[in-house]
N, C-alpha and C positions, 0 to 999 in steps of 0.2 A: 377712364384713360382718354387723353388727347391726343386726337389724331391731326397730324401736319402732313400736306402734301408739299415738295419743293420739287418745283419744276429745275432740271439740270440741261442746260443748253452749250452745246458745241459750236462753236463760231469762229473761224477764221485761227485755228490753233489753240486755243482756249476752252474750258470749261467753267461756267459762271452759274451760280443760283438765282431764281426768281421764285419769290416768295409772297403770300399775301402779307397783309398791315400787322397780324397778331406778329408774326416773327420779324417782318421789318430787316430780312438779313440778306447781304449781297457777299457772295463769296464767290473766289474764282482761281482756279488752277490749271497748270497744264496736263495735269495727270487727272483721268477719271476716278482711280481708286483714292488719291489723295484727297479729292473734294469730297466723297462719301464719308471719308475718317473725320474730315473738318467739319462737315454737316452734323454728324451723329455728336460730336462734342457741343458743338454751338446752338444746336436748336433748345435743347432744356437748358440752356443760359440764357436764352433770347425770349423763352416762354417765362421764365422767373423775371426775369427784367421788365419784360412788356407788359404781362399779364397776371403777374404774381402769382403762376402755376409751379409747382414743384412736383406734381405726381407723373406715374409713368405716360410713357408718349410713344405714340407708332408713328414713324417716318414712312412715308408713301414718297417714292420718287419716280416722275415724270421725265423720261430722255427726250432729248430731242437733238439731232444731229443734223446739220446741213452741209453740203458739200457744193462746191462749185467746181465742174470740170469742163474743159474745152475738148470739144473732138474735133480731131483733125480728119478730114474727108478727102 
């Protein structure tokens, strides 16, 4: 089984992916759930195209969210 780590980052109102060079995949969405579904469909396709791999895949999601706030004193 192939394991892939997909980092999902929230920045300035949008979620986007960061992946290794095997996947070489960049996706984005305004919705976390929508991006998860896009990743689930795209990962097997990218592994087949980039690595000639067609077996089972385990996807590990790493989540990063950064928010900027302004504090009024």
